[in-house]
C-alpha positions as a Python dict, from the first residue, in 0.01 Angstrom:
ca = {
    (1, 'M'): (0, 0, 0),
    (2, 'R'): (82, -278, 156),
    (3, 'R'): (424, -343, 155),
    (4, 'V'): (598, -717, 186),
    (5, 'T'): (989, -696, 258),
    (6, 'K'): (1062, -1099, 240),
    (7, 'P'): (1193, -1216, -93),
    (8, 'T'): (1009, -1536, -222),
    (9, 'A'): (958, -1543, -568),
    (10, 'S'): (1111, -1474, -900),
    (11, 'I'): (805, -1422, -1144),
    (12, 'L'): (590, -1083, -1146),
    (13, 'W'): (234, -1060, -1294),
    (14, 'L'): (138, -741, -1299),
    (15, 'E'): (-207, -628, -1380),
    (16, 'W'): (-423, -254, -1448),
    (17, 'K'): (-799, -292, -1343),
    (18, 'H'): (-1060, -107, -1550),
    (19, 'Y'): (-725, 51, -1758),
    (20, 'Y'): (-975, 103, -2099),
    (21, 'A'): (-1246, 307, -1899),
    (22, 'D'): (-1174, 646, -1821),
    (23, 'N'): (-1226, 639, -1441),
    (24, 'S'): (-1202, 1006, -1437),
    (25, 'L'): (-1570, 1101, -1520),
    (26, 'T'): (-1833, 1160, -1358),
    (27, 'Q'): (-2081, 911, -1495),
    (28, 'P'): (-2024, 525, -1546),
    (29, 'H'): (-1820, 421, -1853),
    (30, 'V'): (-1834, 91, -2004),
    (31, 'V'): (-1559, -31, -2299),
    (32, 'L'): (-1735, -307, -2536),
    (33, 'V'): (-1614, -604, -2784),
    (34, 'N'): (-1847, -775, -2985),
    (35, 'H'): (-2135, -555, -2818),
    (36, 'Q'): (-2015, -720, -2480),
    (37, 'V'): (-1899, -525, -2183),
    (38, 'F'): (-1491, -596, -2163),
    (39, 'D'): (-1447, -331, -1948),
    (40, 'M'): (-1614, -45, -1717),
    (41, 'N'): (-1465, 235, -1512),
    (42, 'R'): (-1524, 252, -1147),
    (43, 'L'): (-1826, 406, -1139),
    (44, 'A'): (-2027, 112, -1352),
    (45, 'V'): (-1848, -160, -1153),
    (46, 'Q'): (-2058, 12, -825),
    (47, 'R'): (-2388, 23, -977),
    (48, 'G'): (-2345, -390, -1057),
    (49, 'V'): (-2167, -394, -1444),
    (50, 'K'): (-1961, -654, -1524),
    (51, 'V'): (-1770, -806, -1724),
    (52, 'G'): (-1959, -981, -2081),
    (53, 'M'): (-2229, -802, -1998),
    (54, 'R'): (-2475, -760, -2357),
    (55, 'K'): (-2667, -384, -2370),
    (56, 'H'): (-3024, -445, -2204),
    (57, 'Q'): (-2820, -569, -1914),
    (58, 'Y'): (-2568, -278, -1851),
    (59, 'K'): (-2846, -1, -1961),
    (60, 'A'): (-3079, -174, -1699),
    (61, 'L'): (-2820, -102, -1400),
    (62, 'A'): (-2615, 222, -1557),
    (63, 'D'): (-2908, 385, -1761),
    (64, 'N'): (-2683, 656, -1820),
    (65, 'C'): (-2350, 514, -1903),
    (66, 'L'): (-2097, 600, -2172),
    (67, 'V'): (-2044, 378, -2422),
    (68, 'S'): (-1766, 353, -2612),
    (69, 'E'): (-1588, 73, -2848),
    (70, 'F'): (-1264, -92, -2752),
    (71, 'A'): (-994, 85, -2960),
    (72, 'P'): (-618, -43, -2896),
    (73, 'N'): (-369, 207, -2746),
    (74, 'P'): (-24, 62, -2810),
    (75, 'A'): (160, 400, -2707),
    (76, 'R'): (-58, 405, -2374),
    (77, 'S'): (70, 30, -2330),
    (78, 'N'): (456, 116, -2436),
    (79, 'S'): (387, 419, -2151),
    (80, 'W'): (440, 185, -1855),
    (81, 'L'): (584, -160, -2027),
    (82, 'D'): (859, 82, -2035),
    (83, 'L'): (931, 201, -1704),
    (84, 'C'): (936, -208, -1656),
    (85, 'A'): (1182, -260, -1889),
    (86, 'P'): (1477, -144, -1643),
    (87, 'Y'): (1403, -395, -1333),
    (88, 'S'): (1396, -712, -1616),
    (89, 'S'): (1502, -831, -1935),
    (90, 'V'): (1212, -1058, -2006),
    (91, 'I'): (878, -918, -2030),
    (92, 'E'): (605, -1062, -2183),
    (93, 'P'): (297, -835, -2197),
    (94, 'N'): (-73, -1038, -2164),
    (95, 'G'): (-265, -782, -2422),
    (96, 'E'): (-227, -410, -2322),
    (97, 'H'): (-298, -394, -1942),
    (98, 'A'): (-144, -708, -1832),
    (99, 'A'): (271, -853, -1839),
    (100, 'A'): (474, -1069, -1718),
    (101, 'L'): (834, -1014, -1578),
    (102, 'D'): (1063, -1253, -1493),
    (103, 'L'): (1301, -1137, -1188),
    (104, 'S'): (1483, -1461, -1142),
    (105, 'A'): (1795, -1274, -1193),
    (106, 'H'): (1745, -1028, -908),
    (107, 'P'): (1879, -1174, -531),
    (108, 'S'): (1617, -921, -357),
    (109, 'P'): (1278, -911, -598),
    (110, 'V'): (1074, -749, -331),
    (111, 'D'): (1258, -486, -283),
    (112, 'L'): (1266, -397, -631),
    (113, 'V'): (879, -499, -716),
    (114, 'N'): (809, -216, -453),
    (115, 'R'): (1031, 12, -637),
    (116, 'L'): (895, -37, -959),
    (117, 'L'): (526, -19, -814),
    (118, 'D'): (599, 318, -669),
    (119, 'G'): (697, 442, -1026),
    (120, 'L'): (367, 264, -1213),
    (121, 'L'): (114, 423, -970),
    (122, 'V'): (199, 734, -1052),
    (123, 'L'): (52, 701, -1434),
    (124, 'E'): (-275, 614, -1271),
    (125, 'Y'): (-391, 392, -1519),
    (126, 'G'): (-610, 198, -1345),
    (127, 'D'): (-636, -7, -1020),
    (128, 'L'): (-278, -201, -1027),
    (129, 'Y'): (-270, -575, -907),
    (130, 'A'): (44, -734, -874),
    (131, 'A'): (183, -1078, -741),
    (132, 'L'): (521, -1232, -706),
    (133, 'A'): (542, -1628, -746),
    (134, 'P'): (733, -1934, -862),
    (135, 'S'): (561, -1952, -1176),
    (136, 'K'): (369, -1702, -1445),
    (137, 'W'): (32, -1875, -1391),
    (138, 'L'): (26, -1869, -1032),
    (139, 'A'): (134, -1529, -974),
    (140, 'Q'): (-179, -1420, -1240),
    (141, 'L'): (-379, -1631, -979),
    (142, 'A'): (-264, -1459, -705),
    (143, 'S'): (-256, -1116, -855),
    (144, 'S'): (-662, -1075, -822),
    (145, 'S'): (-670, -1147, -475),
    (146, 'Q'): (-657, -818, -308),
    (147, 'Q'): (-524, -470, -521),
    (148, 'G'): (-127, -377, -441),
    (149, 'L'): (119, -661, -406),
    (150, 'A'): (83, -1048, -311),
    (151, 'V'): (416, -1283, -283),
    (152, 'V'): (313, -1665, -293),
    (153, 'S'): (588, -1795, -28),
    (154, 'D'): (411, -2166, -34),
    (155, 'P'): (236, -2270, -322),
    (156, 'A'): (147, -2598, -231),
    (157, 'N'): (-62, -2414, 100),
    (158, 'Y'): (-147, -2140, -140),
    (159, 'L'): (-333, -2393, -339),
    (160, 'A'): (-446, -2667, -98),
    (161, 'H'): (-798, -2492, -17),
    (162, 'R'): (-887, -2313, -368),
    (163, 'P'): (-1143, -2475, -608),
    (164, 'I'): (-987, -2656, -878),
    (165, 'S'): (-1113, -2433, -1135),
    (166, 'S'): (-806, -2236, -997),
    (167, 'L'): (-563, -2482, -1247),
    (168, 'S'): (-583, -2236, -1525),
    (169, 'V'): (-279, -2426, -1673),
    (170, 'V'): (-488, -2767, -1672),
    (171, 'E'): (-706, -2827, -1994),
    (172, 'P'): (-1121, -2755, -1883),
    (173, 'E'): (-1217, -3121, -2001),
    (174, 'I'): (-948, -3263, -1765),
    (175, 'L'): (-1125, -3019, -1470),
    (176, 'D'): (-1468, -3139, -1548),
    (177, 'R'): (-1394, -3511, -1540),
    (178, 'L'): (-1199, -3437, -1193),
    (179, 'R'): (-1531, -3271, -1047),
    (180, 'F'): (-1731, -3543, -1176),
    (181, 'L'): (-1478, -3768, -944),
    (182, 'G'): (-1575, -3576, -660),
    (183, 'Y'): (-1234, -3350, -595),
    (184, 'K'): (-1374, -2996, -543),
    (185, 'T'): (-1006, -2841, -390),
    (186, 'I'): (-683, -2815, -567),
    (187, 'G'): (-555, -2989, -211),
    (188, 'E'): (-754, -3285, -292),
    (189, 'V'): (-603, -3331, -594),
    (190, 'A'): (-235, -3278, -461),
    (191, 'T'): (-315, -3621, -247),
    (192, 'L'): (-365, -3848, -531),
    (193, 'T'): (-95, -4108, -643),
    (194, 'T'): (123, -4087, -948),
    (195, 'E'): (-30, -4440, -976),
    (196, 'V'): (-394, -4309, -942),
    (197, 'L'): (-331, -4041, -1175),
    (198, 'R'): (-218, -4193, -1419),
    (199, 'S'): (-479, -4463, -1485),
    (200, 'Q'): (-724, -4233, -1476),
    (201, 'F'): (-588, -3949, -1687),
    (202, 'G'): (-250, -4081, -1897),
    (203, 'D'): (-1, -3875, -1982),
    (204, 'D'): (-168, -3523, -1864),
    (205, 'Y'): (-94, -3667, -1482),
    (206, 'L'): (227, -3502, -1437),
    (207, 'T'): (72, -3161, -1574),
    (208, 'I'): (-202, -3208, -1285),
    (209, 'Q'): (12, -3361, -1036),
    (210, 'Q'): (271, -3036, -1051),
    (211, 'A'): (16, -2769, -1077),
    (212, 'S'): (-177, -2899, -792),
    (213, 'R'): (127, -2924, -540),
    (214, 'G'): (241, -2547, -669),
    (215, 'T'): (551, -2738, -887),
    (216, 'L'): (439, -2624, -1232),
    (217, 'R'): (639, -2377, -1391),
    (218, 'D'): (587, -2146, -1698),
    (219, 'H'): (867, -1923, -1833),
    (220, 'V'): (823, -1606, -1930),
    (221, 'L'): (868, -1523, -2290),
    (222, 'P'): (1122, -1243, -2417),
    (223, 'V'): (835, -1067, -2637),
    (224, 'Y'): (916, -689, -2495),
    (225, 'P'): (1062, -496, -2671),
    (226, 'E'): (1015, -625, -2998),
    (227, 'D'): (1344, -432, -3118),
    (228, 'E'): (1552, -478, -2801),
    (229, 'L'): (1712, -729, -2643),
    (230, 'H'): (1813, -700, -2225),
    (231, 'E'): (2023, -846, -2017),
    (232, 'F'): (2068, -776, -1637),
    (233, 'M'): (2300, -901, -1390),
    (234, 'H'): (2204, -775, -1017),
    (235, 'F'): (2496, -853, -734),
    (236, 'A'): (2385, -978, -421),
    (237, 'E'): (2672, -728, -293),
    (238, 'P'): (2818, -482, -452),
    (239, 'I'): (3128, -546, -628),
    (240, 'D'): (3434, -278, -727),
    (241, 'D'): (3681, -528, -867),
    (242, 'L'): (3746, -506, -1261),
    (243, 'L'): (3814, -861, -1323),
    (244, 'M'): (3500, -974, -1144),
    (245, 'L'): (3321, -687, -1362),
    (246, 'E'): (3449, -838, -1680),
    (247, 'S'): (3368, -1208, -1572),
    (248, 'A'): (2993, -1071, -1498),
    (249, 'L'): (3019, -932, -1890),
    (250, 'S'): (3157, -1268, -2011),
    (251, 'K'): (2841, -1426, -1871),
    (252, 'L'): (2585, -1149, -1982),
    (253, 'S'): (2722, -1159, -2329),
    (254, 'L'): (2682, -1588, -2310),
    (255, 'S'): (2344, -1524, -2243),
    (256, 'L'): (2245, -1256, -2491),
    (257, 'S'): (2420, -1441, -2783),
    (258, 'A'): (2209, -1729, -2727),
    (259, 'R'): (1894, -1572, -2761),
    (260, 'L'): (2034, -1333, -3030),
    (261, 'S'): (1985, -1645, -3233),
    (262, 'G'): (1882, -1590, -3614),
    (263, 'Q'): (1938, -1202, -3536),
    (264, 'Q'): (2224, -898, -3558),
    (265, 'A'): (2229, -614, -3406),
    (266, 'T'): (2389, -301, -3490),
    (267, 'G'): (2293, -96, -3162),
    (268, 'L'): (2459, -192, -2833),
    (269, 'T'): (2447, 16, -2454),
    (270, 'L'): (2587, -93, -2160),
    (271, 'S'): (2472, 42, -1803),
    (272, 'V'): (2644, -18, -1495),
    (273, 'Q'): (2386, 80, -1184),
    (274, 'F'): (2609, 215, -873),
    (275, 'E'): (2577, 173, -499),
    (276, 'D'): (2364, 505, -477),
    (277, 'H'): (2163, 412, -754),
    (278, 'Q'): (2338, 603, -1001),
    (279, 'E'): (2326, 496, -1376),
    (280, 'V'): (2578, 567, -1634),
    (281, 'C'): (2532, 453, -1951),
    (282, 'A'): (2779, 403, -2261),
    (283, 'D'): (2625, 316, -2647),
    (284, 'R'): (2773, 258, -3011),
    (285, 'M'): (2646, 225, -3285),
    (286, 'L'): (2855, -24, -3496),
    (287, 'K'): (2887, -50, -3876),
    (288, 'R'): (2935, -426, -3867),
    (289, 'P'): (2640, -598, -3717),
    (290, 'I'): (2697, -802, -3353),
    (291, 'Y'): (2484, -1187, -3438),
    (292, 'G'): (2723, -1373, -3157),
    (293, 'N'): (2927, -1377, -2869),
    (294, 'T'): (3309, -1316, -3015),
    (295, 'G'): (3187, -990, -3117),
    (296, 'L'): (2906, -922, -2835),
    (297, 'L'): (3175, -972, -2578),
    (298, 'S'): (3501, -756, -2773),
    (299, 'T'): (3265, -484, -2775),
    (300, 'L'): (3144, -454, -2392),
    (301, 'K'): (3537, -469, -2349),
    (302, 'V'): (3588, -135, -2570),
    (303, 'L'): (3296, -34, -2436),
    (304, 'L'): (3365, -82, -2031),
    (305, 'P'): (3667, 128, -1968),
    (306, 'L'): (3459, 467, -2092),
    (307, 'I'): (3254, 427, -1775),
    (308, 'K'): (3440, 566, -1511),
    (309, 'I'): (3419, 265, -1185),
    (310, 'S'): (3471, 535, -907),
    (311, 'K'): (3166, 337, -680),
    (312, 'P'): (3067, 21, -620),
    (313, 'V'): (2835, -149, -887),
    (314, 'I'): (2498, -321, -801),
    (315, 'R'): (2395, -411, -1139),
    (316, 'L'): (2505, -460, -1513),
    (317, 'G'): (2295, -392, -1807),
    (318, 'V'): (2305, -482, -2181),
    (319, 'K'): (2100, -355, -2446),
    (320, 'L'): (2091, -443, -2843),
    (321, 'N'): (1933, -274, -3040),
    (322, 'A'): (1845, -206, -3373),
    (323, 'L'): (1752, -632, -3444),
    (324, 'E'): (1699, -724, -3802),
    (325, 'P'): (1727, -1081, -3936),
    (326, 'L'): (2036, -1183, -3962),
    (327, 'R'): (2203, -1159, -4342),
    (328, 'T'): (2462, -1407, -4402),
    (329, 'R'): (2758, -1388, -4671),
    (330, 'Q'): (2901, -1728, -4785),
    (331, 'K'): (3245, -1668, -4821),
    (332, 'A'): (3319, -1975, -5054),
    (333, 'L'): (3138, -2162, -5315),
    (334, 'F'): (3185, -2486, -5111),
    (335, 'A'): (3248, -2515, -4714),
    (336, 'K'): (3547, -2657, -4604),
    (337, 'D'): (3434, -2794, -4297),
    (338, 'N'): (3163, -2972, -4381),
    (339, 'P'): (3234, -3074, -4775),
    (340, 'V'): (2921, -3177, -5031),
    (341, 'D'): (2921, -3312, -5406),
    (342, 'P'): (3065, -2978, -5585),
    (343, 'N'): (2819, -3111, -5850),
    (344, 'V'): (2539, -3067, -5669),
    (345, 'S'): (2586, -2687, -5595),
    (346, 'V'): (2682, -2617, -5959),
    (347, 'R'): (2345, -2801, -6043),
    (348, 'I'): (2088, -2564, -5830),
    (349, 'I'): (2309, -2269, -6000),
    (350, 'R'): (2235, -2421, -6369),
    (351, 'N'): (1945, -2441, -6272),
    (352, 'A'): (1812, -2096, -6159),
    (353, 'Y'): (2063, -1879, -6405),
    (354, 'G'): (2110, -2127, -6721),
    (355, 'D'): (2365, -2397, -6812),
    (356, 'Q'): (2631, -2071, -6925),
    (357, 'S'): (2602, -1908, -6588),
    (358, 'L'): (2875, -2157, -6428),
    (359, 'M'): (3141, -2340, -6554),
    (360, 'K'): (3404, -2626, -6426),
    (361, 'A'): (3726, -2601, -6568),
    (362, 'T'): (3743, -2900, -6658),
    (363, 'E'): (3471, -2861, -6906),
    (364, 'I'): (3634, -2524, -7056),
    (365, 'V'): (3783, -2615, -7412),
    (366, 'L'): (4118, -2452, -7514),
    (367, 'P'): (4206, -2407, -7857),
    (368, 'R'): (4433, -2689, -8009),
    (369, 'R'): (4762, -2469, -8070),
    (370, 'E'): (4690, -2375, -7642),
    (371, 'Q'): (4621, -2747, -7562),
    (372, 'V'): (4990, -2863, -7764),
    (373, 'L'): (5133, -2565, -7548),
    (374, 'K'): (5041, -2687, -7232),
    (375, 'E'): (5161, -3021, -7260),
    (376, 'W'): (5457, -2910, -7455),
    (377, 'R'): (5512, -2670, -7134),
    (378, 'R'): (5451, -2973, -6851),
    (379, 'A'): (5674, -3216, -7069),
    (380, 'T'): (6002, -3033, -7079),
    (381, 'G'): (5954, -2849, -6797),
    (382, 'W'): (6006, -2494, -6975),
    (383, 'Y'): (5732, -2208, -6793),
}
């Protein structure tokens, strides 16, 4: 596999070709979805079978091919996505065979990807295509050009001579209009002025302009793993200062707690990777769930001393697991910092549970003897 050493990108696209078909067979194999070819092994490709073909087409090319229907296999997909999790806290799968990873936090993403690819290729799930680029759609586009790792360091130059059909982030109707106007390459579209694009395409002009110049950004969504949240901080230079590590933990805690919005976690793992790539973890199952920065940071400060920092550190990682929807408890009937009309709350409770479920003190009628005694005590001061 060709290795690249110059760090130029932050979004990684990984895609397995021939992932769903069995490449170990000695005969062509096709996988169908809705009676059309969805995937095929390498032998079927050599016979000329292509995605989208129907039975009469692929049978004419590979009469002895083995045919099977597509069946989801999440365990197989998780097996290679789990290998990606230590490298990025933001992973967005695209089917079982592809995923996007955000490596923006790493100072040298290409070196990181080279190590990741070495681990993934051991699985032999098919032909692995990978690309690094400043955006997700551009990385996906670049990954299809060659097996191994492609790096897009100059998006505008990379796109200039490609057909406008490569602009996957632009609506098909707009691409048809661009073809009708005579534009064939992305580079030709990139030279159009803002005034021309706005006059022809209205509010869509900015998307067209940024996409054609390679500056359009689409964010990777933190979808995987579903019940966990990861956050990593990579250091450009190894550090061994405890104050710097605590400062890094504070930043990790802020970032992770923002992603925790609406959820709570009862499991926490702190990982420290040293200069020699040895990784040490400290974890804790919590009796009281974490749902904000205060609880998360205080727990991290308790876990950090449990890891003996004997060597310089190159990465910190925090993982929250056992996620579930946030369960809040109302400590008082009425909020103090945001006062509301109490009659509204009383009316809601009575409508739900009946008129006698809640009574205000002013509505309680005391016996006449107790009322007289109460007023006498108030007047004389005897209690």
